[in-house]
C-alpha positions as a Python dict, from the first residue, in 0.01 Angstrom:
ca = {
    (1, 'M'): (0, 0, 0),
    (2, 'A'): (81, 32, 369),
    (3, 'R'): (-193, 29, 624),
    (4, 'T'): (-247, 316, 863),
    (5, 'F'): (-283, 276, 1230),
    (6, 'T'): (-662, 334, 1243),
    (7, 'Q'): (-688, 52, 965),
    (8, 'M'): (-475, -182, 1171),
    (9, 'A'): (-644, -81, 1500),
    (10, 'A'): (-1017, -145, 1332),
    (11, 'E'): (-883, -494, 1206),
    (12, 'A'): (-754, -596, 1562),
    (13, 'R'): (-1090, -471, 1705),
    (14, 'A'): (-1265, -690, 1469),
    (15, 'A'): (-1021, -1006, 1524),
    (16, 'V'): (-1031, -981, 1912),
    (17, 'P'): (-1333, -953, 2120),
    (18, 'A'): (-1348, -673, 2354),
    (19, 'V'): (-1497, -678, 2723),
    (20, 'D'): (-1600, -408, 2929),
    (21, 'P'): (-1469, -359, 3267),
    (22, 'R'): (-1754, -554, 3437),
    (23, 'E'): (-1715, -853, 3200),
    (24, 'A'): (-1327, -846, 3268),
    (25, 'Q'): (-1400, -828, 3656),
    (26, 'R'): (-1642, -1129, 3610),
    (27, 'R'): (-1397, -1333, 3401),
    (28, 'M'): (-1135, -1273, 3679),
    (29, 'Q'): (-1345, -1379, 3951),
    (30, 'Q'): (-1444, -1690, 3741),
    (31, 'D'): (-1101, -1807, 3676),
    (32, 'P'): (-848, -1652, 3923),
    (33, 'R'): (-568, -1774, 3687),
    (34, 'T'): (-680, -1488, 3434),
    (35, 'I'): (-390, -1241, 3375),
    (36, 'V'): (-461, -892, 3293),
    (37, 'V'): (-194, -732, 3064),
    (38, 'D'): (-160, -354, 3062),
    (39, 'V'): (-6, -300, 2740),
    (40, 'R'): (-9, 109, 2752),
    (41, 'D'): (328, 301, 2765),
    (42, 'A'): (455, 389, 3129),
    (43, 'E'): (351, 753, 3090),
    (44, 'E'): (-12, 656, 3008),
    (45, 'I'): (-3, 425, 3332),
    (46, 'R'): (126, 687, 3531),
    (47, 'G'): (-178, 934, 3427),
    (48, 'T'): (-459, 686, 3507),
    (49, 'G'): (-320, 406, 3709),
    (50, 'M'): (-341, 25, 3657),
    (51, 'I'): (-611, -235, 3718),
    (52, 'P'): (-536, -407, 4049),
    (53, 'K'): (-315, -716, 4001),
    (54, 'A'): (-271, -642, 3615),
    (55, 'I'): (81, -655, 3486),
    (56, 'A'): (251, -381, 3273),
    (57, 'V'): (400, -511, 2944),
    (58, 'S'): (408, -224, 2684),
    (59, 'A'): (291, -307, 2332),
    (60, 'G'): (641, -247, 2203),
    (61, 'S'): (805, -539, 2415),
    (62, 'L'): (499, -766, 2440),
    (63, 'L'): (571, -925, 2097),
    (64, 'Y'): (903, -1089, 2248),
    (65, 'N'): (814, -1099, 2597),
    (66, 'A'): (524, -1360, 2521),
    (67, 'D'): (727, -1534, 2241),
    (68, 'L'): (857, -1899, 2343),
    (69, 'E'): (1121, -1881, 2080),
    (70, 'V'): (1313, -1603, 2169),
    (71, 'P'): (1585, -1649, 2418),
    (72, 'E'): (1476, -1713, 2758),
    (73, 'G'): (1606, -1407, 2901),
    (74, 'W'): (1388, -1217, 2673),
    (75, 'R'): (1082, -1363, 2788),
    (76, 'D'): (844, -1259, 3061),
    (77, 'P'): (773, -1581, 3285),
    (78, 'R'): (420, -1469, 3363),
    (79, 'L'): (316, -1469, 2990),
    (80, 'Q'): (472, -1825, 2920),
    (81, 'D'): (158, -2036, 3031),
    (82, 'R'): (-62, -2057, 2736),
    (83, 'S'): (-345, -2228, 2922),
    (84, 'R'): (-396, -1906, 3147),
    (85, 'P'): (-681, -1671, 3006),
    (86, 'I'): (-540, -1333, 2919),
    (87, 'I'): (-730, -989, 2888),
    (88, 'T'): (-506, -694, 2765),
    (89, 'H'): (-595, -313, 2830),
    (90, 'C'): (-468, -63, 2597),
    (91, 'E'): (-572, 301, 2521),
    (92, 'L'): (-802, 210, 2225),
    (93, 'G'): (-1063, 92, 2464),
    (94, 'P'): (-1341, -155, 2393),
}
C-alpha cells in the first residue's frame, strides 16, 4: 500500500534530526562552510522571506541538483561538496 504524505513526513522527521533556529545559527557560526538550503517553493519563500545567506533549491529539484551522477548541467555547484555541513529549511518545521 502506498504511503501518505503524512507518513512520509513522519519517517523523514524520525530519520533526520531537526534543529531549532538558535541551533542552526550556532552551527553556522561554528562552521562558516555550513550551507542552508531552503527547499520551499518560490511562493512560500515570497510570503515569509529566506534565512540570510541561504540558497533556494526547491524540494522538487533538490534530488537532481545535488546528485553527483546526473549530467553536470543539471547540478547545482553549491551542493557538490559533500564535506560541507548542510541544514535544510522546509515548511514542515522542526
